[in-house]
N, C-alpha and C positions, 0 to 999 in steps of 0.2 A: 572318164572325167567330163568330157564334153556333154554326154547325155545327162549327167547330174546337174550341170550348169543349166542346160536347156530346160530340164524338168523344174528346177528351182525358179528360174526366171518366169516360166509359165505360171507356176504356183503364185509367185508374187503379184504378177499382173492380174491373175484371177481374183486374188484376195482384195486387191485395190478396187477392182470393178465391183465386187460384192459390197464392200464397205461404202463405196460411192453411191451405189443404188440404195442401200439402207439409209444413208444420210439424206438422200433426196426424198425418200418416203417418210422422213422424220421418225425412223425406227431407231431404237437403242442398239448400239453396238456393244457386244460383250467382249471386252478386252481380254478377260480371262479365257473365254472360249477360243478367241483368236490365238492367244499365246499358246494354249494347250495344243491346238491343231498344228500350229507352226512348229512347235518343238517336236511333236511326234513325227512330222514329215522330215524335219531336219535330222532327227535321230536315225530314221530309216535310211535316209540318203548317206549319212555318215557310216552306217553299217555296210551299205553297199560299197562305199569307197574304202572301207576297212581302215579308216583313220579317225581316231577320236577327235583330233584337232579340226576336222572338217566341220564339226558341229558349231563352234563359235564363228568360223568363217562364214558359214551359211546364215547364221543369225545376224551377223553384222551386215552382210549383203542385203538381207531382208530389211533390216532396220533402215538402211539408207534408201534402197530402191522403192520399198512400199510407201514410205512417207512422201518421197518425191512424186511418185505416180499418183497417189491419192490427192496430194495438194495440186498437182497439175490438172487432174480431172475436175477438181472443184474450182479451178481458176484462182487459187490462192498462191501467195509467194511460196517458192519451193522450200524455204526454211521455216514455214509457218508451224507453230506449235499449238496444239489444242490445249484444253484446260483439264480434261478428265484423266487421261492416261498417265500412269505412274512414270513412264519413260519421258513424257513431255515435261512433267514436273522436274524430273532429274535433269533433263537438258536445259531447262530454263535456269536452273540453279548453277550448273557446272559448265555448260558450253558457252555461256556469255555471248550469245548471238551468232556464234560460229558453229551452227548445228551440223551442217554437212561436213565441215572440216573435222570436227570432233569425232563424228562417226567414221570418217574415212581414215583418220589416224588409228583408231581402234581396229578397223579392218586390216590396215597395213601391218599392224603388230601381229595379228593372228595369221595372216598370209605368210609373214616371215617365219613364224613358228612352224607353220604347215610345211614350208619349203625346207626348213633346216632340220626337221626332226622326222622320226618315223612313228610318232604317236598316233 
């Protein structure tokens, strides 16, 4: 399990650095491509863990840490929301300014399911 977490954290940091570099070069970021790559890696790690419920745990962790890392690299407020990503639009509508709390509660729900089940 610790190797999965280590790999995932490395992946998150790497993706944040890539997007930061693209933003600084005024390049367009493909949210669809990022989502596809992230989901494929999360699926592979969930298969290694042999637990289906690891998938949403990994995605929630990514959702929290990637945005915080990218915002920090860019010198923006940690709860900054962009304008283009579907997830940013969703959070603007439903998180009501409590972005990190909203994501953390969702993560806590999935971690609880992970701990209480063998899915």
